N, C-alpha and C positions, 0 to 999 in steps of 0.2 A: 589530536590523538586519534588513532585508528586501532582496529583489532590487531593490526600488524605490530603495534607497539606493546601489546599485552604480553605478560608472562603467561605461560601455560597454566600456572597455578591460579592466576586470577581468572582466566577463561574457564577453568574447571570449576572454580567457585561459583561463577555466574551460571554455568550449566546445572550445577547441583540445585541452586535456588530455583531456577526455572522449572526443572523437573518436579520439584516438590509442589509447585503450583498445580500440577495435574491431578494431585490426589484429592483436591477439593476445588475443582477448576474455576479459577478466576483469571485465566490467561487473557481473555478479551473482555470487552465491556458488557457482554451478555451475562457474565458471572453465573454460570449454570450450577456450580458447586456439585458436579458429578465427579466420581473417581475414575478418571481416564486411565490411570495406571492399571486398573482392574478391568479395563475394556468398556466401562460405562460411556454412553454417548449423550452429549447435551445438544445444544442448538446446532453446533457445527458438524455433528455426526462423525467426528474424528476421534479415534481412541488414542492408544499409546503411541502409535506411529503415524507420521504424516502420510497422506495420500498425494502422490504426484501425478499430474495428468500428462505433462509434456515438458520438454526443455529444448533449448537450442538458441542460436543467434536470431535476434528479432530486429527487423529494420523499420518497424512502424512506430517506434517510440520517438521521443523528442530528439532532435539532432544532437544535442549535447550528451545524450546517452548512446546514440547509435554509432557515431563516428564512421570509420571505414569498415569495421569488422562486426558491427552489430552489438546489441545489448544482450547479454546472456541470460535469457529469461528462464525461470523455473516456475511453472504454473502449479500451485497447490490446489487440489480438489476440495470441494465444499467451501464454505464461507461462513463468516460470523454475521452476515446480513442476508436478507432474502429479498433483494430488489425485484419488484414485479416486472421491471423492464430489462432484466439482466441480458446482456448480449453474449455472455459466455455461460448460459444456463446449463449446458451439457456438463460443464466442469463444476461450476459453483453450486448448482442445485442438485444435479443428479450424480455427482461424484465420479465422473469419468476419470479413470486412472487406477493406480494400484499402490498399496502400502509399500513404503520403503524403509529399510533399516537406516540407522545413522551412517553406516559405512557406504551404503548405496547413494545416499544423498550427498555425502562428502565427495564421492567419486564424480558425481554430476557437476558439482562446483569446480572441481579440478579439470574436468573435461572441457567445460566452457572456457576456462582460462587457457588451456592448452590449444584450443582451436582459434584463439586470438580475440575473443570477446573482450570488450573494454570494461565490463563490470558483471557482477552476478546480480540479476534483477529478480528479487523475490516477490512474486505476484500473489496477492491474497495471503499474506503471511500471518495475519493477526492471531489466528487460532493455532498456529504451529511454531510459535517462537521457541518453546523449549526444544522441539525437535531440530529446529534450525541451528540453535546454539550447540546442541549435541553433535551435529554433523560438522559444524564449523570448527570445533576443537580438533577433530580428526583431519579436516582439510588443511588447517594451519600447520599441523605437524608435517604434512606432506607438501607444503610449499605454496598454499593459496596466498595471493598478494593483491589481487585486483579489488577495486571498491565494491562495497555491498550497497545495493539499492533496496529500500523497504517500500514496496509499491502496494499501498493499502487503501481501503475504502474509508478510512478515517475513524472507524468505530473501535478505537484502541484503548486499552487500559494504561493509565499513566504508570501504575506500579510495574507493569511489564515493560513499558518503554524505558524505564529507568535501568532495567537489566541490560538494555542495549546501548546505554550511554558509553560512547567511545568505541563502540563496535560497528554500528551502522554509519556509513559515510554519507549517504544521500537518502533523505526521507522524501517520499513522493506520495502524499495523501491526496485522494480525490475527495474534496469537500462536496458532498452530493446535495445537501439541503441547507438552506440558511434559516431554518426554523425546525422545532422539534416534532410538530405534529406530522409533517410530511414524512419524516424519517420513520415514524411509527406506522403510518398508513401504507407507505409505498416500499418499505424496506424491513419491516419488523425490527426496527432499531429504536426502542424507546429512548427519549432524551437525546436524539442523535446530534443536534447542533451543539448542545451543551457539552456532550462527550467529545465531539470532534474539536471544539475550540480548546479544551483542556489538553487534548492529545497534541494538537499542532503547536501549542505554546511550548510543550515539553520537547517536541522535536526541534523546534527553533532554538530553544535553550541549548540543546546539545550540539547542533551543527551550524547554526547561523544562516546568513544569506548564501546563496549558491556561489561557489567559486569555480571558475572555468580556467583550464590550463591553456598553454600556447597552441595546443592542437584543436582547441574548441570543445574539449571534453570536460564534463562535470567531474570534479574530484571530491567535492564535499559541499553539503548545504541542503537547503530546502527547495523542492519543486512542488508547487501546488497545482493540481488539476481541478477543473470544474466543468462538468458536463451540463450544457444548456438544455433545459427541458422545456417542452411546450407549455404555454400558458403560465410561464414564470413559476412553475412548481418548484424549481430549485432555489428560488429567492436569491437571485444573483447579487442584488444590491447589498443584502445583508452579509453575504460571504465576502464580497470585495471590501466592504467597510471594515469588517473584522480584520482582514489581512492588512489593509493599509494603516489602520489605527492601532491594532493590538499586536501585530507581528512586526512588519516592516514595510515601508513603501518600496523597498528594493526586493520584495519577494518575487521570485520567478514564477509567473502564473501562466498556465496553459488553459485557455478557455476553449473548450472542445465543442465542435459542431456536428458530431457524427451520430447524434441520437436518432434511433428509429424504434418503432414499437415492437420490441422483441418479447419473447417469453409470454407473460400473462398481461402485458400492457393493454391488449385489446379489451380486457375486462374493465378497464378504467377509462371512461370517455376522455378525460383530460390528458391522458397519456397515449391515446390511440392514433396519433399522427406524428409525422416528422416535424421538426422545427422549421420555421420560415427563415428566409434570408434576413428579413427585418428583425426577427427575434434575436438572431445571432449578432447582427450589427448593433442592436441595442445593448446586448451584453458586453460587447467590446467598449461601447461608449460609457457604460456604467463603470467598467474597470478603470478606464482612463480618468474619468471624472472623480473617482475615489482617491486618486493620487498615486496609484501604483505605476511604477516606472519600468518594470521589466515584464511586459506582456508578450508572451511567445506567439509568433505567427509562423505557421508552416511555410517552408520554402517551396 
């Protein structure tokens, strides 16, 4: 099932329930309980309307998303985490962008489809799910059909994810840490691994293993990213064990090597250097040893 199969009445019902969450906000795992409908700001510093930084075809994503015409990314400003090493800190921490109405956001989705992007890739969407659904309803009425990608840091509310059941085609969480303390210390995300595991289980329940069509494009399923951090701060072994044993050995996993000490990483000695080739090689070995069968390697 996909949002393309929904009646407008069902989509409207989901929108209404999502908007109601904003009045005592528990949209994401931070659960700030502020009234965003009245302009109050919680951890994410986003009020009634989503702030969008940029949008357009992106060719730096996984091949199964990029294809020939790119993944249609929409970068939401601010974030429900505060990673000290954030490589997009201008957007996620400092809110570069502007508020957009549901109509404006819907038009962006339609524009991405019109220029040939293979999907709408929602980047850092966890705190903006009600606004995304509100825009999606308008976009569907005007002919949106391409797959939706939910590109998240993994600190998601299961309650909110359930509102997306049958709507999101491809979930793409980045499981950042394999234990809770690191999430609290390096991302202001208490209970991070516990939260992420629950969220990824719900994502997998909804979409299953990744399905790829005859063009080599992802059409439905789960893609998991994991950024290797120096000194094994990401606890890669625990993440891979979780995926292999509690999700599926066929989970499509991208183990990423592009860490560099951005934003405030220099304030933390353990984060203040790039990873070594040995650290990355070790992460790949861990993934293979865990029993995972679909480990993505850049071409």
